[in-house]
N, C-alpha and C positions, 0 to 999 in steps of 0.2 A: 561649505558647511562644517568642514572638519578637515584636520591634518594628521596622519597616522606615521609618527617619525618623519613628519616636514614632507611627507606626501600629501598632496590635496585632495580633497575629494569635494567636487562643486555640485551645487544646486541643480544645476542643469542635467547631471549624471544620474543624480537620483531621480529627478522628474522623468526623465526617459526609462530609467529603469522600472519605475512604478507606471508610467503611462502604457507600457508595454505587458503589463500583468493583467490576466483575465479579471473580470469585473468580480468575482467571486473572491479572489486573493485580494484584490484592493479594499474589497470589505473588511477583510481579516488583517491585513497588514498596514501599519502605519509608516509614514514616512522616516519617522525616526528608528523605528525597528529595521527598516531597510538600508537605513545610513549605518546603522551598528553590523549589519550582516556584512555590507560592503567594506567596512573597517576592518571587520574579521578577516574578509577575503585578503585584502590588500596586506595583512600583517602575514597572514599564510605564505601569500606570494614571496614576499619580503623574505621570510625564513627558508622559502625553496633556493632562492638566489644565492642566500649564503651558504648553503649546502651544496650550491654548485650544480642545482638540478636544472637542466637546459632541455626544451622542447621546441623542437624546429618547426619551421612551416612545411616542410615536405614531408615529415611521417604525420601531421595532421591533416596535411590534404590527402594523404594515400588512406589515413581512416576514414576520413569523410567519404572518399571515393567507394570503399569497401561498404561502408553502411548505405549509402545511395545505391550502390549495387543490390545489395540485400534487401532493400525496400521494393525494388521493383520500378525505382523512378529513375530519373535523368537528372544531372544536374542542372539543365535549362529549367525543368518542373520546380527542384528544389529552389533555385534562384526566385523563379515567379511567386513561389510561397513565401518566401524571407521577404521578397520587395512589397507583399501585400501587408507585411508588418514593419514596413520601413526599415528593413535589415537587408545585409548583403552577405555573400559568401566569405568575404573578408572577416565580417562581424562574426560568422560562426567560427570560423578558424581562430581568432582572437579568443573567443570564449573557450573553446575546447583545449587551447593552449593553456589557459589557467586553469581548467579542471583538471587535466592532465598534470600539470605540475604539483598541483595541491594534493592529487592522489599520490603521486610518487613520493611527495613529501612525507605524507601522512603512512604511508608504507614503510618508510626507512626510519622515522622518529616514533612512530606510536603501534602502528599494527603490528610490527614484527615481534612485538614483546608480549603481545595480547594471546592469551591461551584459554582452552576451556577443559578441563579436565575431565575423566571418564566418571568421576566422581559427582561433579557439579552436573553431567548429563543424567545420572542415573538419580540424583535428588530431585533434580528439576520435574522428571517423570514421575516419580513418586508422591511428590507434593502438588502436583497438577493432573490427578488421574483422569479428573472429571473432563478436562480438555481432549482426552483421548478416547472417551465414551463416545459411541456412535450409535445411532438408531437408524434403521432403515423404515420408512414411512411411506404410506400413501395417503394422498388427501384429494378432496373435492373443494373448489373453490367457486363461490356465487356471489352476488353482490348485495344480497339482503339477509337478514337474520331468519325473517319468514321463510323463505326458500329453503335456508339451509337446514332449518329444523323440519321442515316436511321432508327432505331427501334423508336426514337421519332417522326420522319415524319409519320411513320405508325400509332403511337397511335393518334397522332393529326388528322390523318385521318379517325380515326373510330377503329382501331385495340384494341382490349380489352388489358388493360394493364396486368391484371393477366397471360393471354396465353402468351403473350410476355415474361414475367418473367418466367415462367415455361419452355419455350422453349429455350431463349436464355443466360439467366441471368448466370453468372460463381458462384455465390453465392448460393450455391445448398442449403444450409440449409433454405434460405428465398425464393428461388425459388419454393420449393415444397409447398410453403403456396401463391403463387403468388407475392412473394417478400415481404411479410409483415416483417416488424421488429420488430413489437408491439410497445410501448411507450418507449421513451428515453429522456433522458436530454442532454443539449448542452453538458456536459463535457463526455457523454458515446462516443461520435462520434468524429471522427478527426474534427478539425476547419472548414476544407472546407464545408463537408458534414452538420453538424450542421448549418453554415452559410447559407447554401442554404435552408435547410429544414425549419429552423425557421422564415424566410422571406415569406415562400408560405402560402397562406391562403387554406383552407380544401377544397379539391377536385383539387387543383392546381398542374400543371406539372412545375418541374424545366426545365431549359437548361441542355445541357449536364455539369455535374461537374464533374472535375478532383479531384482525391485525388492519396495517394500514392498506393493504391489498385487497381486503375484503373479507369474507364469512368462511370459514373452514370447517371440514369435517376432517379427522384424522384418525388413521389407522396406521398402528405400529406393527410390523411384521417381523421384524428381527433386532437384536441389539448385539453389540460386540465391543470389545476393548481392544484398540489398536495395539499390539504388543510392542514391548520396547524394543526389540531388535529392529523393527519395522519403522521406528519414530526416533532412534537415537541421532542419526545422521542430521537429521531435519533440526531436532532440538540443539545439537552442536552447533549448527548454521546460526540458528537464531539467537542462541547465547552469544556466539561469537561477534554477531553483529551489534547487538546491544552493548557489549565491552567495548568494541571497538568506537562506537557512537560515543560512550561515556568519556573514554580515554580521549577522544578528538575533542570534546568539549572542555576537558581538563587542559589539554594543551593550548587551546585556544585562550582560555582564561590565563594561563600563565603568559604568552605571548602579551595579552592584553596589559597584564600587570606591569611588565618590564617596558613597554612601550611607553612614547611620548605622546598623546592622544589630546588634541586641543580641540574642542566644539565652539563655533561662531555664531 
């Protein structure tokens, strides 16, 4: 299908990779996209070779043995699982060798120069305050708007929210705690739920809120903003990963522009 600096990529290889993908990924990824990804991988491996990066079978097998031990499985069980996907341990070793070589290449040529300053961390926190706002809320979940409205009316007339949640809510995990969901950010809940919860004041009840899960009654019990000191390392790591990903993509584009790529 193509050559990358005279290294051939055959249709059988792309077909094999495509057929191993779960069905949901096959619907999202075309063979052309998979071919482009394979070309990028081969260019990275060629660059790793030029940099003198060597990954031995011995160290990869030791890594695999360690991962298998941590998982509580045996090598025989892993071999059976691989066989069900028409793969072998040797295929696994080969794939790990490629991944490790590419990671070492990127660490040497790209990632080592990527840094995140304290000012960038502070700026991100200040410009994204909403992301660090949290509410603590309880909810009652039922499967009809009529039932939700009936329960809401009962609560407004004096029924205890916690007791109603324990008796009627379909969300059994939170129902056992009187509907309590603990603290959450906007992004941790579906938009309809978050929009309703974050508009409420502490102690306030929502109207009936419909989401993909059913019909909710929400009661906010507390609000807080995660302090900068508690968030800064998480922010730093997220920014670092984003910068590294961008830098890696630029590096791949540079390799591609310098390569002799021929499609057939």
